[in-house]
C-alpha positions in Angstrom: 4.7 -6.5 7.0 4.3 -5.2 10.1 2.5 -2.5 11.3 5.1 0.4 11.2 7.0 -1.1 8.3 6.3 1.2 5.2 3.7 0.5 2.8 4.0 3.7 0.6 7.6 4.2 0.5 7.2 7.5 -1.4 5.6 9.2 1.3 6.7 7.1 4.3 3.0 6.0 5.0 3.3 3.1 7.6 0.6 -0.1 7.4 -0.3 1.2 11.0 -1.6 4.9 9.6 -3.2 3.1 6.5 -5.1 0.4 8.2 -5.8 3.4 11.2 -7.1 5.7 8.4 -9.6 3.0 7.3 -10.3 2.5 11.1 -11.4 5.8 11.6 -12.3 7.2 7.8 -14.1 4.1 6.5 -13.5 5.7 2.7 -15.6 4.2 0.5 -13.3 3.2 -2.1 -9.6 2.5 -2.5 -8.7 5.4 -3.9 -10.0 7.8 -0.8 -7.0 6.3 0.8 -4.5 8.8 -1.0 -6.0 11.3 1.5 -4.2 9.2 4.0 -0.6 11.0 3.9 -0.8 10.7 -0.1 -0.7 6.7 0.0 -0.5 5.9 -3.9 -0.1 9.2 -5.6 3.6 8.7 -6.1 5.5 5.6 -7.9 2.0 3.4 -7.7 3.4 0.3 -6.1 1.8 0.5 -3.1 -1.8 0.6 -5.0 -2.8 -3.1 -5.5 -1.4 -3.5 -1.5 -3.6 -0.6 -0.2 -6.8 -2.5 -2.3 -6.4 -5.4 -0.4 -6.0 -4.0 2.8 -8.9 -1.8 1.8 -10.8 -4.7 1.0 -9.8 -6.6 4.1 -11.5 -3.5 5.9 -14.8 -4.7 4.3 -14.7 -8.0 6.1 -15.6 -8.9 9.3 -12.6 -8.9 11.9 -12.6 -12.2 12.4 -12.2 -12.6 8.4 -9.3 -10.4 8.0 -5.7 -12.4 6.9 -2.4 -10.7 8.3 -0.7 -12.9 5.6 -2.1 -10.2 3.1 1.1 -8.2 2.8 5.2 -9.7 2.0 7.5 -8.8 4.5 9.3 -5.3 4.6 12.4 -6.7 2.8 10.4 -8.6 0.0 8.3 -5.7 -0.9 11.1 -3.2 -0.8 13.0 -5.6 -3.1 9.9 -6.1 -5.3 9.3 -1.9 -5.4 13.0 -1.6 -6.7 12.2 -3.7 -9.8 8.6 -2.4 -10.3 10.3 0.9 -10.5 13.4 0.0 -13.0 10.7 -1.4 -15.1 8.9 1.7 -15.1 12.4 3.7 -15.7 13.3 1.3 -19.0 9.9 2.3 -20.4 10.1 5.5 -20.1 13.7 5.6 -21.2 13.3 3.8 -24.8 13.0 5.8 -28.0 
């Protein structure tokens, strides 16, 4: 995933915005990333990825790997499946 790819697709929050928020605000827990333009407060798909970035932000910079997130297209397709499964759950009688 590139820096300008959307991490939170509900609120169009890019990876760059989240990483900048992590650097400048140093949130104590991943849930505080919701203060970054509402990231993670929509469908919930991005929460594990936000958690991963938060955990990486706590590591020394030389220990951070850039392959922690999938490519943007793969990410989007997986989210569509996630949302479809959530819709099916709510539509069942």
